[in-house]
N, C-alpha and C positions, 0 to 999 in steps of 0.2 A: 504493500500500500504506500509506503514512504517513497519508493522509487517512482511509482505512478504519479504521486503529487509533484515530485521534483521534475519529472518529464513534462507534466502539464504546465508547471510554472515556466519552464524553459521555452515551451512552444508559445506561451502567451507573451513572454518577454522579447523573443527574437525580433518580431516586426517593430517593436518599440525602440530598438537600439539604433535604427537608422536615423530617426529624428535626433537622437542624442549626438550622433556623429556630425550631423549637419549643424547643430548648435554649439559644437565643441569650442569654436573660436570666440563666440560672442556671449554665450549664456553665463550668468553668474552661478556660483555654487548652489547646490540644493540645500534645503533646510529640512532634514529628516524629522518626522514625528514618530516614526517607528524606532525601535520595536516596543517601547515602554507604554504602559497605560497612561502615564502622565503626558500632557501636552506641554510643549514649550511656549513661552510667551511670544517668541519671535514669529514673524510671518515670513513666507517665502519672499524672494526678491520681487519688487513690484513688476507686474506684468508677466511674470514667469509662471506658467501652468505646470505643476509637478504632479506626477503620478506615483503613488505608493501601492505596491502590489505584493501579496505574500501568500504563503500557505500556512495553515494552522491545524494542528491535530490535538484534540482534547480527549483524555481518557479518565473515566471516573467510575470505579467499581462496576466494570462490565459495560458501561455506556460509552459510546464512541461518537465523536462529532468532528468532521473534517470540513474545512471551508477555505475559500479563497477571498480573504479580506482585501479591500481596495480603498483608496482615498484620492480624490482630486483636490488639490490645494492651489488657490490663486490669491495673491496679494494685490489689491488695487493700488495701494501706496504703503509706506512703512507703518501706518496705523490701522488700516482696515483690510480685511480679507474674508474669504469664504472657503469652506471645506464641505465637500460632498463625499460621504463615505458609506460603506456597507459591505455586503458579502456577495460576490459575483456568483458563487455557487456554494451550497451547503449540502452535506450528506451526513445524516445522523441516525443513530439506532440505539435505543435503550435496551438493556439486558432482556432477552426473551421477546422482543418486539420487532416488527418488520421495519425496514429502513425507509426513511423519508428523505427526499431531496428536492432542491429547488433554489431559487434566489433568496437572499436574506432581506431583512428590513433595511431601509435607507435613511441616513441621518443628514440633515442640512444644518450647517453651523455658520453663524456670523461671528467674526472674531475682531476684537479691538485690542491693540497692543500699545503699551506705553514704555518708551525707553527712559530709564532712570539713572543713567550714567554708565560708565564703562563696566561691562560685565554684569549689569543688573537690568531687569525688565519685568513688567507686569502685564497681565493679559486678562481679558474677560471674554468668555464664549457663551453665546445663546444658541441652544440646539433644539431642533424639532425632529423627531424620528417618525417616519411614515411607515405604517404596517404593510410594506410591499411583499412580505413573505406570507406563505400560507400559514394557517394557524398552527399546524403541526411543527413548524420550524420557528416562526416568530411569535410575538406577543398577541397579534391580532388587533391591537389598538395603538394609538399614537402616544408617544412619550415626549415630555418637554423638560429641558434641563438648563442649568446655569452653572458655569464652571469658572472659578477664580484661580489665577495662575501667578506664581512667583518664580522667576528664573534668576539665578545668581551664580556667579563664579567664585569659587574659593581656591585661589591659585589655579592649578591645572584641573581641578574637579569642578564640573558643572552640575548644578542642582535645578531640577524642575519639580516644584511642589504644587499640587492641585487640591482644591477643596470644592466639591460640587454638590448640587442637590438636583434630583430628577423627580418630576411628577409622573408616576407610573400610571399608564392607562389601564392595563389589565391587572387586577388584583383580587385576592380572595376577600370574603366578607370580614374576616378578622385581621386583615393585613393593612398596614399603614399605606397612605397614598404617596408619601415623599420618602425617597431613598437618598441618604447622604453618602458621599464617598470621599475618601482621603487617600492620597498617594504621594510618594516622594521618590524621585529617580535621581541617581548619582552616576555620572559618566565621566570618564577620563581617557585621554589618549594613551595608547601603549607605545606607539611610534607614529611616523608621519602618515601611515595608511590604516593602522588598526586602532580600534577603541573598544572599551569595555563599559558595560552598564549594569548596575545593580539597583533594584527597585522593590519597595514594599508598597502594597495597595490593599484596600479593604472597603467594604460597604456595610451600611447598617440601615435597617428599616423595621419598624415595630411590627410584631407578629410574624417575622421572618428571621431565620437564623442569619447572623452576621457572617460575612466572608472575609478572608484574608489570604494573601498569596505573596510569595517571594519570587522575583524574576531575575534571571541573569542572562546576559546576551553579549555577543561580540559583533562588531561592525567593521567592515572592510571597505575602504574607499580607494579604488584604483586611480581615480582622479576626482576633482572636486564636484563633478556633475553626475556622479554615480556612487551610491552607497548600497552595499549588500549587508544583510544581517542574518544571524542565526542565534537561537537561544532556547531556553527552557523556563517554565514557570511551575512552581510547586505549591499546591494548596496547603495552608497551615492549619485548617480545621476541617471537620466533616461536611460543612456546608459549601466548601470550595472544591472544584474539580481537583483530583489528585495530581494529574500531570498535564502540561500543555507543551507541545513542541512547535516551533515556528521558524520560518525563514522568509525572507522577502527582499525587496529592493526599493530604492527611491531614485527617480530620474526626471529631468525636465522633458516635456513633450511639445511645448510651444512657447513662444514669446510674443507678447502683444505690445 
């Protein structure tokens, strides 16, 4: 299964590398949001449309979920930008149940960034998630969220901290409507092409067990306009999936 996902990702990425070659001389560096849960405060370079594409495999006590997450990011200027993200394909199966597959839900995010000096920035994201997936895969109802971001450099270590609240559309009778989330990601360069990321994240909602996970990833940038990543996430309690394996890339596909 893992080799099939890698082959699918390679087939999807191959036709996208030709625009990257054409833009090699004039395009500014990419601004990766992958692979952490935390979003950075920074926006992509103004006018540069970036694509993030990956493969994600989640395993939890016999349940399996494989997907192809994506995100299109565009900064209008250094302060404002938009992100459209989702899952191009999902295949999931609970223990003892038949497999379901299809596209995932789609999120539309408006982002505001504030530069606060060298190595420090703040951001605010307003998100609406549309129920584009069938009910067996997605929530079946729209969600709305607000995410506050603090990004800061501590020497060679870069931190992205997020605090968010999401209004859940699909919930049980005894479950709370608002889910809060907290995450902190720390990344550092290993050399001029390699970097490492370590992150803790979790969510909390009344009537539902809280989640917590630890993520570790490595990123490789053969040049400033292409970043590849691979990593693993481990659930820290029973409410969080046991393991998640992921890989992906970030590249520019157009400049306006």
